[in-house]
N, C-alpha and C positions, 0 to 999 in steps of 0.2 A: 840707342842701340844697344843690343846685350854686349856685355864685357867678355875679354876672354876666357875668366873663369866661369862665367854662365854658358858660355859655348860649350866647354868643355862638361858641364854638368848635364848639358841636352846629349852630348854625344854618349856620355857613360848611359843615360837611361835608355837612350835609342839601341845602344849594343845589349842593352839587357832585353829588350823587346825583340830585338831580331837574332839572338844567340842560336837559335835552331837553324840559322839559314835560311827561312822560308823562300819560297820561290814568287818573284813579283808575277801576279796573273794581269794587272790593268794599271794604267797611268790615266788618270781621270782627270782632265784640266777642266776648270771652271772658267779660266779666261785664257786667252792666248797669250798675255805678258803680266810682268811684274814690273819692275824697273826696266826689265828690257823683254825683248819677245822668248819665249818658250821654244827651245826646238823639238816639237813635238815627234816630229818624223826620225831625229837620230834617238832619241829616246826610246823609241819604239822597238830600237833593237835590243833593249835589256828586258823586254818581256820574254817569260820564261826562264828566267835566268835568277840562280839564288844570290841572295845577297850575303856575301862572304865576310863582310866586314865592315865597321865604319872607322873612318878617319878624320881628323881634323887637321887642316890647314890654317893657320891663323884664324880668323872667325867664319872659314868656310868649313862645312861638312861636306865628306864625301860619302855615298854609299856604293860601296865597290861588290860589282858583279864579275864574272870572268870575260865580257865583252865590255866593261867600261865601268864608268861610274856616273850616277845622277849627282851634281853639285848642287848646293842648297846653301845661300847665307842668309841669314835672318832679318837683316836690315834692320828697321829700327824697333819693328813691333810683329814680327815673325815668331810662329810657335809651331812645335810637332806635337801631336798627342795622338793616342789610340782612340779611332773614333767609330763605334760600332755602328753597324747600317740602324737609321734612326737619329742618329747623334750629329745632322748636318746644323753647322752653324752659319750666321752670317760672316762673310768673309774668309770662310773655308775656300781657298782656289785650287789647292791639288790635294786629292786622294791618292794614295798607293795603297792596292789592294794585292794582298799575298795569301799563298796556302794557307790553311788553317783558318779560314775565315777573320783574318787580320787586317785590318786599314786603319792605316795613318792619315791623318790630315796635316797639312799646312795651312796655317790661318795667320793673315797677314793684313790688319785693317790700311794700313798705310801704302799697302804695296811697293816698300822699297825693297822687298827681297830678290833673291836670286833663284832661279831651277835652271840647269843647264844640263848639257853630256860632257863629259870629259873623257876622252880616250887615253892621253898621256898628259899628266900633271906638268910637265917640264917645259910644255908647248901650249898650255892652255893661258888666254891672255889674262885672267884673275888670277892665277897661280905662279905663273913663272917666274916673277918677280921675288916671290917669297922664300 
């Protein structure tokens, strides 16, 4: 499992990639679950919204938009990377498509990660005790 400093490094890298606040055009799920089911319907509310910031809460990453956030936990083997079309890899489970032909890929061979929707961090089951 990535340690806290490693998650902070991932957060800082994502901040640089998303610093121009691109709009989320599409969430492409290659499977319906990781450690838990992925709430595709709730996440679809974020389509068309700009990513306004990346926040780290403990080992969770929050991709904030005006309508809520996408919550990501890397689990044991999860990674985020820029993945231009044609750079599809085994175990890529989620693709986030943004304006400007930017695409991020979440890769997790062991599928212990989490991808969820958050509207209020104070009440989300994974975050309220942090």
